[in-house]
C-alpha positions as a Python dict, from the first residue, in 0.01 Angstrom:
ca = {
    (1, 'M'): (0, 0, 0),
    (2, 'M'): (-268, 49, 266),
    (3, 'L'): (-474, 277, 36),
    (4, 'N'): (-775, 433, 212),
    (5, 'M'): (-838, 140, 444),
    (6, 'Y'): (-962, 101, 797),
    (7, 'K'): (-658, -36, 983),
    (8, 'F'): (-510, -127, 1318),
    (9, 'N'): (-159, -209, 1437),
    (10, 'S'): (-56, -525, 1617),
    (11, 'R'): (241, -744, 1706),
    (12, 'I'): (267, -1116, 1636),
    (13, 'R'): (215, -1309, 1960),
    (14, 'Y'): (354, -1648, 2065),
    (15, 'S'): (-3, -1781, 2091),
    (16, 'E'): (-50, -1708, 1718),
    (17, 'L'): (247, -1910, 1594),
    (18, 'D'): (251, -2243, 1412),
    (19, 'S'): (504, -2519, 1480),
    (20, 'E'): (756, -2341, 1251),
    (21, 'G'): (747, -2022, 1461),
    (22, 'K'): (552, -1822, 1201),
    (23, 'L'): (206, -1667, 1220),
    (24, 'S'): (-42, -1949, 1155),
    (25, 'L'): (-300, -1929, 878),
    (26, 'E'): (-577, -1956, 1138),
    (27, 'A'): (-436, -1656, 1327),
    (28, 'L'): (-416, -1461, 1001),
    (29, 'L'): (-787, -1529, 945),
    (30, 'D'): (-857, -1412, 1300),
    (31, 'Y'): (-669, -1086, 1233),
    (32, 'F'): (-871, -1023, 918),
    (33, 'Q'): (-1200, -1112, 1085),
    (34, 'D'): (-1119, -894, 1389),
    (35, 'C'): (-1029, -606, 1157),
    (36, 'S'): (-1370, -615, 986),
    (37, 'T'): (-1541, -638, 1327),
    (38, 'F'): (-1344, -339, 1462),
    (39, 'H'): (-1433, -144, 1147),
    (40, 'S'): (-1806, -215, 1183),
    (41, 'E'): (-1798, -133, 1555),
    (42, 'D'): (-1618, 197, 1498),
    (43, 'I'): (-1869, 319, 1238),
    (44, 'G'): (-2176, 220, 1442),
    (45, 'V'): (-2300, -87, 1254),
    (46, 'G'): (-2134, -357, 1467),
    (47, 'L'): (-2266, -645, 1676),
    (48, 'A'): (-2515, -441, 1886),
    (49, 'Y'): (-2659, -274, 1574),
    (50, 'L'): (-2698, -613, 1405),
    (51, 'A'): (-2836, -794, 1712),
    (52, 'K'): (-3103, -524, 1765),
    (53, 'R'): (-3226, -596, 1412),
    (54, 'N'): (-3179, -977, 1428),
    (55, 'L'): (-2914, -952, 1155),
    (56, 'A'): (-2572, -1107, 1106),
    (57, 'W'): (-2308, -1096, 837),
    (58, 'V'): (-2223, -1453, 734),
    (59, 'L'): (-1901, -1513, 545),
    (60, 'S'): (-1979, -1685, 215),
    (61, 'A'): (-1634, -1707, 55),
    (62, 'W'): (-1266, -1646, 136),
    (63, 'Q'): (-969, -1608, -96),
    (64, 'I'): (-645, -1550, 94),
    (65, 'N'): (-302, -1512, -65),
    (66, 'V'): (6, -1525, 157),
    (67, 'V'): (328, -1356, 48),
    (68, 'R'): (508, -1453, 369),
    (69, 'Y'): (405, -1540, 722),
    (70, 'P'): (543, -1292, 980),
    (71, 'D'): (765, -1396, 1270),
    (72, 'L'): (718, -1375, 1647),
    (73, 'G'): (719, -1015, 1769),
    (74, 'E'): (699, -863, 1423),
    (75, 'Q'): (500, -539, 1408),
    (76, 'V'): (216, -558, 1155),
    (77, 'V'): (-63, -339, 1018),
    (78, 'I'): (-396, -500, 931),
    (79, 'G'): (-639, -323, 701),
    (80, 'T'): (-977, -375, 540),
    (81, 'L'): (-1198, -200, 289),
    (82, 'P'): (-1550, -274, 166),
    (83, 'Y'): (-1577, -233, -210),
    (84, 'E'): (-1924, -348, -318),
    (85, 'F'): (-2282, -403, -199),
    (86, 'K'): (-2526, -591, -418),
    (87, 'G'): (-2865, -684, -271),
    (88, 'F'): (-2787, -897, 34),
    (89, 'M'): (-2417, -939, -51),
    (90, 'G'): (-2116, -737, 59),
    (91, 'C'): (-1756, -767, -66),
    (92, 'R'): (-1451, -675, 138),
    (93, 'N'): (-1072, -686, 91),
    (94, 'F'): (-809, -734, 360),
    (95, 'L'): (-437, -667, 375),
    (96, 'M'): (-163, -739, 628),
    (97, 'E'): (163, -548, 593),
    (98, 'T'): (476, -476, 792),
    (99, 'E'): (515, -128, 940),
    (100, 'D'): (741, -50, 641),
    (101, 'G'): (469, -141, 391),
    (102, 'E'): (592, -487, 287),
    (103, 'P'): (281, -688, 191),
    (104, 'L'): (248, -1008, 395),
    (105, 'A'): (-100, -1132, 297),
    (106, 'Y'): (-412, -1009, 124),
    (107, 'A'): (-763, -1141, 82),
    (108, 'N'): (-1097, -1109, -87),
    (109, 'T'): (-1418, -1200, 94),
    (110, 'I'): (-1787, -1222, 9),
    (111, 'W'): (-2046, -1184, 286),
    (112, 'T'): (-2421, -1245, 308),
    (113, 'L'): (-2645, -1038, 534),
    (114, 'M'): (-2885, -1276, 710),
    (115, 'N'): (-3205, -1233, 907),
    (116, 'M'): (-3128, -1465, 1197),
    (117, 'I'): (-3495, -1520, 1294),
    (118, 'E'): (-3617, -1615, 948),
    (119, 'M'): (-3276, -1760, 848),
    (120, 'R'): (-3282, -1599, 506),
    (121, 'P'): (-3073, -1335, 326),
    (122, 'V'): (-3193, -974, 346),
    (123, 'R'): (-3095, -655, 165),
    (124, 'V'): (-2823, -438, 314),
    (125, 'T'): (-2986, -155, 513),
    (126, 'E'): (-2960, 210, 403),
    (127, 'E'): (-2781, 286, 733),
    (128, 'M'): (-2513, 33, 644),
    (129, 'V'): (-2475, 165, 291),
    (130, 'K'): (-2421, 516, 436),
    (131, 'A'): (-2187, 397, 714),
    (132, 'Y'): (-1948, 194, 498),
    (133, 'V'): (-1748, 403, 254),
    (134, 'L'): (-1689, 188, -54),
    (135, 'E'): (-1335, 197, -190),
    (136, 'E'): (-1157, 67, -499),
    (137, 'K'): (-1086, -303, -458),
    (138, 'L'): (-730, -423, -416),
    (139, 'P'): (-530, -509, -727),
    (140, 'M'): (-507, -889, -708),
    (141, 'N'): (-599, -1194, -914),
    (142, 'Y'): (-959, -1261, -817),
    (143, 'A'): (-1056, -1627, -826),
    (144, 'P'): (-1391, -1729, -977),
    (145, 'R'): (-1689, -1694, -744),
    (146, 'K'): (-1750, -2069, -717),
    (147, 'I'): (-1487, -2330, -635),
    (148, 'A'): (-1490, -2604, -897),
    (149, 'V'): (-1513, -2949, -738),
    (150, 'P'): (-1266, -3193, -900),
    (151, 'D'): (-1403, -3500, -1079),
    (152, 'K'): (-1248, -3712, -806),
    (153, 'A'): (-1424, -3561, -507),
    (154, 'G'): (-1150, -3642, -257),
    (155, 'I'): (-1098, -3890, 21),
    (156, 'E'): (-1360, -3937, 288),
    (157, 'K'): (-1225, -3883, 639),
    (158, 'E'): (-1370, -3943, 983),
    (159, 'N'): (-1644, -3711, 1103),
    (160, 'M'): (-1560, -3414, 1321),
    (161, 'E'): (-1789, -3335, 1612),
    (162, 'V'): (-1877, -2968, 1655),
    (163, 'K'): (-1802, -2855, 2010),
    (164, 'Y'): (-1921, -2551, 2201),
    (165, 'H'): (-1582, -2376, 2155),
    (166, 'H'): (-1633, -2382, 1776),
    (167, 'L'): (-1936, -2148, 1802),
    (168, 'D'): (-1935, -1771, 1765),
    (169, 'T'): (-2178, -1498, 1877),
    (170, 'N'): (-2427, -1618, 1614),
    (171, 'N'): (-2418, -1971, 1765),
    (172, 'H'): (-2276, -2097, 1436),
    (173, 'V'): (-1940, -2257, 1364),
    (174, 'N'): (-1714, -1959, 1298),
    (175, 'N'): (-1550, -1949, 955),
    (176, 'G'): (-1206, -1954, 1115),
    (177, 'Q'): (-1302, -2273, 1298),
    (178, 'Y'): (-1393, -2440, 967),
    (179, 'I'): (-1042, -2364, 844),
    (180, 'R'): (-886, -2498, 1167),
    (181, 'I'): (-1088, -2819, 1133),
    (182, 'S'): (-995, -2859, 765),
    (183, 'M'): (-626, -2810, 836),
    (184, 'E'): (-629, -3113, 1067),
    (185, 'Y'): (-647, -3326, 751),
    (186, 'L'): (-344, -3174, 575),
    (187, 'P'): (-6, -3348, 569),
    (188, 'E'): (247, -3235, 828),
    (189, 'K'): (444, -2918, 732),
    (190, 'F'): (209, -2854, 438),
    (191, 'A'): (288, -2499, 318),
    (192, 'I'): (-20, -2290, 235),
    (193, 'K'): (32, -1988, 10),
    (194, 'Q'): (-328, -1955, -107),
    (195, 'M'): (-650, -2064, 61),
    (196, 'R'): (-1004, -2059, -70),
    (197, 'A'): (-1317, -2152, 116),
    (198, 'E'): (-1683, -2130, 27),
}
């Protein structure tokens, strides 16, 4: 079901496993994030292009659905497609499948293009609009744009100190790191089949 996606092949590594011997959710996020980075690099609007213009894509929202987590050594195909630009926003789908086309996980993401000097959103450049070929979005149940906060706002936990290793090339806490930090507060062996972050 890879459609007309940008994609790359990989194999599940030991370093990507959770305590159950399956690909971890954090590693799945890394695969998706790497796929979008490879795509941007390959079409000429990657990190160097953005840095020269003091721009960065900042992830605003994730919706990830997991069908099953792959095992150690399993061959996988990771794909991505951009499907919409609106002002300073960009939307992108992701998919991880086996080599035989069995869907393992899929995702929807919303990104904001930021001017990193002025720290404000800016419109997507014409070069980017021309470089990214917009495709039909994946058939999936799309969650509402905003995550509704429950009446009972949760349980306050101890603070987490941001360390240097949490930072990415934008000197911000990477979105995958936010998920890693959040997962520290889940009960042991908590099975995640869908994850949303904003």
